[in-house]
N, C-alpha and C positions, 0 to 999 in steps of 0.2 A: 227804600230810596224812592220809590215811585210814590208812596204815601206822603211822605216830606214834600217832596215836589208840589203834589198836588194842593197841600195842604200852602204852603210859601205863596203858589199861584193866587190861590183864594183868597189869603188873608191879605196879600200886598194891597188891593184898595184900603185897606184899613191901616196901613202901615205898617205893619209887624210880622215879624219872621216865623216860623215853626219853633224855635227856641224859645224867642219871645211870648208867643202865646202860651207856650208849656209854663213856664214862671208865672205868668199873670193868670190863667185858668187855674194853677196849683193852688196860686194864694186864695182864690175863690174857695177851694174846696178843705182849706184847713184850717181851723176853729180860732187856733192863735197864731199871732202873727210869730213866722217861723223864723228860726235863725238861719243864714245861707247854707250852713252845713244840713242843717233838718229838712232844707229844699230839697237841697241837691240829693241827700239819701232818696225823699220821695219821689223826685222824678225821676232819680237814675242818671242825672246831669253830672260830670265832674266838678267839683266844689271849685276851681279857681274858673271854670266857663260861667257858672252860677254867678260869682263872685263878678265877673265882667258884665254880662248881663245887666247884673242887678244896676253895675253904676251907669250902665247907656239909658236902662229904663228910669232909673232918677232922673237923668240928664233931660231927660224927655217929661219929666213931671209924671209918670205912669205909677211910681212906687217911691216911696221913703225907705229909707235906709238910718236906723236909729242904734244907736247903742245900747245895750243893756243894761240895765240899771244896777243888776250885781255881778255881772261880767262884762265888763267894759273891753274886753278883745272881741266879743261877739256881735254880731251885727242882725237884727231884727228887721223884716221886711212887711210892710203892708202894702196894700192899694191904696191909690190917693182917687178921691172922686172922679180924676179926667181918667185914670186908669182903669175903674168899672164902668167908664161910660166906653171905655175901649172895648173892654174885653168882654161885656155882656154879648154885643152883637158877633163878638168874635168866635165866642161859643157856639152860637146859634148855627154861623158858617161853617165852622167844622162839624157840629152833629148834622148837618144838611150835608155836606161832603161823605161823612161816616154812613148815612142812610143809602146814599148814592153807590157807595163801595160795596156795600152789603145787600144792597138789595137782591141779586143772584142767589143770597142763602136764604132768602126770605124774612129782610131786615133785621132790626138791632135784636127784636126779640124773639125769631124765629127759632124753630129746634135746631134746622142747620146751622144758623149762627152761634146757638148755645154748644151746641158740639163741638165747632170751629175755634170757638173760642177754649173749650176745656181743652181741646188738641196742642192748640199753640202754646197755653199757659205751661201745659206740662214738658213742650218743647224748649221754653225761654226757661224754665226752674232749672236744668239742666245742666250742672257746674261745667265749665271747659277750663 
């Protein structure tokens, strides 16, 4: 929660929330335009929440939602030029925030950060 609050505060001047950032930044990391379901799986967000976020981001002109040519029930998501111009500086803001967070562990590439990431990933992989 502390991380999410920090990201929300850092992204506020750009007009984004943490959840909107997750969707936009994820679209820069995926080669082909994903379906809303694929993006939900990629981000770990609920599919209904991704759908709601996508509609809002489309209204803001940050993404385009288009029907798949083969399966018209599927909606594909792509960044617009405006979306790209907003998300690139947002990624830099979040990276700087991450650097600040991980500084006590030696930064993003420090040995302690690597060990911490490995242990945290193991904890997150435990089925509940």
